[in-house]
N, C-alpha and C positions, 0 to 999 in steps of 0.2 A: 602185574606188569601189563602195560598197554600193548595191544596187538597192532599189527600193521593196519588193519581195517579201522581200528579206533583212531590211529594217528591220521589216516587219510580223511576220516570223517571230520576230525578236529580241524584239519587243514582247510577242508571245504567250508566249514562253518566260519573260520576266521576270514577266508577270502570273501565269503558272502557278506560278512559284516563290514569289511573295509570298502566294499564297493559303494557304500552309502556315506562314507566319511566326507567326501568332497562333492557337494551337489553342483550341478551345472550352473555356471554363472556366479558362484560364490567366490569370495576372495580367499586366497591362500596366504597364511601368515608367513613371516620370515622364517620361523622355525620349520614349518612344513616345506618351504622352498629349499632350505638347506638340507633337509633330510632327503628330498627328491634328488638333489645334486649328489649327495653321498651315494645313493643307490646307483645313479648314473656312472659315477667314478668307479664304483665297484665292478660293474659290468664291463667298463672300458679297460680295467686293469687285468681282466681275465685272459687277455691275449689279443694279438693283432689280427686274428683270423676273421673276426666279425666286422662287418661294415658299420659305419656310423648309423645308418638307417636301422640296422638290426639291433644295435645297442639302444637306440631311442625307443624302439618298439618293445624291447625287453623291459626297459625302465618304466614305460607306460603301463605295461601289463602288471608289473610288480607293485606299482604305486597307485594303480587305478585312476590315473589322470590321462588326459588326451596327449597324443604325440605332439600336437601343436603347442600345448602348455610346456612340455619338456623343452622344445626348441626355444621358446620364449624365455624360460628360466635360465637356460644355458647361455643365451645371449646376454641376459642381465648380469650374470656372474662375470662374464668376460669384460663387460663395460665397467663393472664395479671397481673402484680404486682400492678399496680395502679388502676385497675378496668376499665380502659379506652381502648377502641378498636381503634387502630390506622389504618390509611389507609395503604394498602400494597404498597411496592415500585413498581414503573412502571417496567414492564418487558423490558429488553434490547433486541432490535431487532438484531438478529445475522446477520452479513453480510455474503455474499456468500463466500465459501471457496476460490474461484478464486481470490477475492479481498483481502483475508487475506494473500496471499503469497507475500512476498516482492521479490525483484530482486535476492537476495542471495538464497532464497529457490527455486525459479524457476531454478536457475542454478544448484542446487543440483539435481533437477528432470532431467535436461539435462545430467548430469554426470551419473545418474543411467541408463539412456537409453544407453549411450555410453558404460557403463560397460558390458552390455549384449553382444555387439559385440566384446569387448575385450576377453570375455570368449568363443567366438564362438557360443553364443546362439542367438535366435531371440526374440526381445522384442515384447510382445503383451500387450494390455491394462490390461489383467488379471494378468500376471506375473509382469508387471510394477507396478500395484497397490499394490501388495503384497510387492514389494521391497521398494517403497517410504513410506510405512507405518512404516518402520524401521528407527532407528536413522541413520544419523543426520537429515533426512528430516522430519520424524514424520508427514506425511500427514494424515489429518483426513477427507478429502473430499470423495465424491462419484466417481464412475466410470465416470459419465458424466462430472464432474468438472475436472477430470484428463484429459479427452479427449480434453476439451477446452484449458487447459494449454499446453498440448503437441503440439497442432496446433499453438498456439501463439508463441511457441518456434521455429517454423519453420520446424517442422517435418510433413510428410505426409505419410499416410498408402497407399502404392502403390505396383504395381506388379514389381517383379524383373525378371531376366532371367529364373528362375525356374518356373515362373508362379504363385508362391505363393506371398501373400501380406505381407509385413513387414514394420516397421517404417524406413523411410529413411530421412536423413538430407538434407536440400536443398543444391544444389551444389554451389550456390553463397555464402552461409554462410561458407561452407568448404573452398572455395577459399579465402575469406576474412580473415578467421582465419589463414590459412597457410601464407598469405602475412604478416599479423601482426607478427606472430611468427618469420618469417625470418628477418623482419626488426628489431625486438627486439634483436635477436641473433647477427645480424650484428653489432648493436651498442655496445653490451656487449663484443664482441670479437675484436673490433677495437682498435688500439693503443691508441687512446684518446677518450674513451667513454663519451657520454654526460650523465650528472647526470639525473636520471629518476625522474620525478615529476608527481604523480598521482593526478587527480582532480575528485571530486565526490560531489554529493548533496544528502541530505536526509531530513527528517522532524521529528519533535517531537511534539506530542499533549500536550496541557496544562495539561490534566488530566492523562497523562501517569504514571502508578504506578504499583506496584506488583499485580499480579492476585490472588495469594494465600498467606495466612499467618495463624498463629495460632490464633484460636478464639474459642468461646464456641458454644454450640449446636444451640442456637437461633440467633447467629450472633451479639449479643449486645456488645460484647467485640472485639475490633480490630480497625484498622485505619479508620478514617472518610474520605471518598473520595467523590468527586462530581460525579454526573451522567453525562453521555455523554462524548464525547472526548474533548470538549472545543475548544479553539482557537488552531491554528497550527503555529509553527515556522519552517521556511525554513532555512536549514544550508548548506552553501557552504564552502568547505575547500580543501586544497591540502597538500600532504605529500610525504615523501620519506622514505628511510631506516633510516633516522635520526629523524623521527617523523614528526608531523605536521609543516608546514612552519610558522614561527613566523609572526604575523601580517596579515595572510591570511584568518582568520575566518570572514565569512559574515553570519549574522543571522538577519532575519527580519520576521515580522508577515505576514502570508499568507492573501491575500485579499479574498480568497474563504473559510475562516473558516477552518473546518475540512474535507471539501469535496475534492475529487480528491487527487492528490499527488503533489510533488514539480514541476512537469512538467507544471501544470496548473497555477503556480504562478511565475515561472521564464520566462524571455524573453531575447532576444538577447541583447538589450540595457543594461539591468541590469548586465548580465554576462560580457559583454564587458567592462563595467565600473569597475567591480571587477577585471577583468584580468589586466587592465592597471594600476589601482591604488593600488591594494593589492597583486596581485600575482607576476607580472613581476619584481617589484622593490625589492622583498624579496627572490628570488631564485638565485641559482648560475648561472654564465655566461654559455651560450650555453647549456642550459638544454633541455632535451627531455620531453615535456609536453604530458602526456597520458590522453586522455579524451574519453568519449563515443560518441554515435551518436545522442544525444538529438537534437531536432530542433533548440534550441537556441545556440548550438555549431556549427551548420552546415549551417549558412547563406552564400549563394553563391553570389559572386560579379560579376561574368560573366556567369550567368546561360545559359545553352544551350537552344536555341529557341525550341518551340514546334509548333504544328499545329495551335495554336491560334494566333501565330505571323504572320504578313504580310510578303510577300516575300522580300520587301525592308528591313525590320528589320533583316531578316535572313542573307541577304547579308552584312548588316552593321556589324553583329556579326562575320562573316567570315573574313571581312576586318580587324576588330579590333584585331583579334587574328592571323593575318598573315597566313591564310589558303588559299591555291590556290583553285580557283573555276572558274566555267564558269557561268557568269550572265545569259546566255541563258537557263540554266538548269531550269526544272520545280521546283515548290515549294517542291514537294515530294523528288526529287533528292537532292535538297539542304539540306533538313532536314536529309536525310540519311548520307550526308557528315558531318553534324554537329555531329550526333551521333557517327561517327567513331573517332571524336576528343573530345569525352566527357571528357577524362582524363585531359584536360587542364583547367577544371573548377577550380576556386580558392575560398577557403573558407576565409571569412573575418577574422576569428580568427587566421587562419594560417598565413595570411599576417601580422597581428599585431605582432604576436610572432616572425616572421622572421625579422621584422624591428629591433627588439632588440637582434637578434642573436640566438633566440631559434627555436626549431622545434617541430611541433605538430604531434603526432601519435595517430590514432583513434583505439579504441578497436573494435573487430568484433562484429556484432549484437548479442544480447542475451548472451554475455560472460562477465558478471560482475565479474565472478570468477577470471578474470585476474586483477582485481583492488583490491589491498590489503586494501584499505580504507573501503571496504565493511565489512571486518572482524573487523576493529576497530570501525565502527558504532555500531556493536552488543555489544561491550564492553561498549561504551558510553551510549547506551540506557539502558543497565542493571544497570549501576551506577545511571542513572536518576531515574529509577523505585525505587531503594532502598531509595533514598533521597527525593522522591516526594510522600511519603506515609503518608500524614497528611492533615488536612482540609485547611491549608494555601497554596492553589494552585493558587495564583494570578499570573498574567503574569510576573510581575517583579521577583517573587521568582523562577518561572520555568525558566526564562531566565538566572538568576544567576546560578542556579543549572546546567543548560545545558552547559554554558560557562566553569564552573569549571570542569565538567565531561570531556569536550573536552581537556582542558589543562592538566588534570590528566592522560591522555593516555600516558603512559611512552614510551620512545624511544626503549627499548629492545623489547617491544611488537610489535611496528611498524616494527622493523627489522625482527622478526619472521614471521610477516604477509607477508612481501615482499619475504622472503625466501620460504615460503609455496607456494606463487603464482609461484615462479620460478620453484619449483618441479612439479607443475601441468603443466606448460608450457612445461617442458622437457618431461613429459609423453606423451603429445599430439604431 
């Protein structure tokens, strides 16, 4: 038979164990909440001699949760229409502001920086933060997040001739942008301009839907949506001032779920297959295909040697590309000679397009604003959000809605997008 001391020891051990059942900040399930209310009702039925505060305190001691939690659960039960306390919805973990900005928003930040110089002002993080909080950027992040974005856009805070530090755009980006604009202008002013075809990629999450709608105070009325982002579809398409190219839509499920972006799911082989089978057969002859500098667009077939190559391999590259050289040169001298002829590198995509009579023009880095499809993607995603606001968010339904939203992008809108990009190019 157990003695009183044994029973007290067992009681102490049980109490010690229950103290760790509910960690601070963790969610209580509906079962735990109803048990807590049963304990509260038990103490409340023992007689009217105790005050409510004493009953709450006794319940908190018995259940090892805070008195504030008891008050909250008691209030939830009183508001519940069926008398059952349900588990609270899991809190969504907010991603960092830097990850929330898509390529179009980042380019808006770039234009805000350049607008300071257009007015003769000097941008700093303080006045830039005030500027980007306004429409159309509507940036909601902190100063440190803006600092990271600005650096990723190719700007550096450095000294100028006056000795003061201001934001300066990298010289290589300026040169690349000027080269692109000159090439584009040369094509448009030529007697026989090539038709411009813009290529771009984006993604759509399975649970993409509206963020706000009309509902009542407790949120019980409104669309039923799933938690999380769900699976992700990658979209590849091309368009011109006549709209999207017929038959050029490529849409597939990402192998990485909702992590990363389309750069993590696309590769050179998939893009090359799309180019040869869906794009080139459906565009006009001798088109100008405009793409960005994504890695899967930029596979080089005659890459310039580096220091990791042997001297014999460097000489073979020079011979293959008909570059005069002296085999008695040191490896370092041969590498310098290769770097001076770096412009002869050929991209695999460019060679495929040239075989069919087309030409490829690459956008300058960090300048998606020059791609009008970026504007159309915003329209497409807005339409998907409107139509994807119900509980039936299966992959087939989302895929169907996405394809219909892409096809519904009207030609006049595409023309306005191209004209807007042309205005921006002329301003620069």
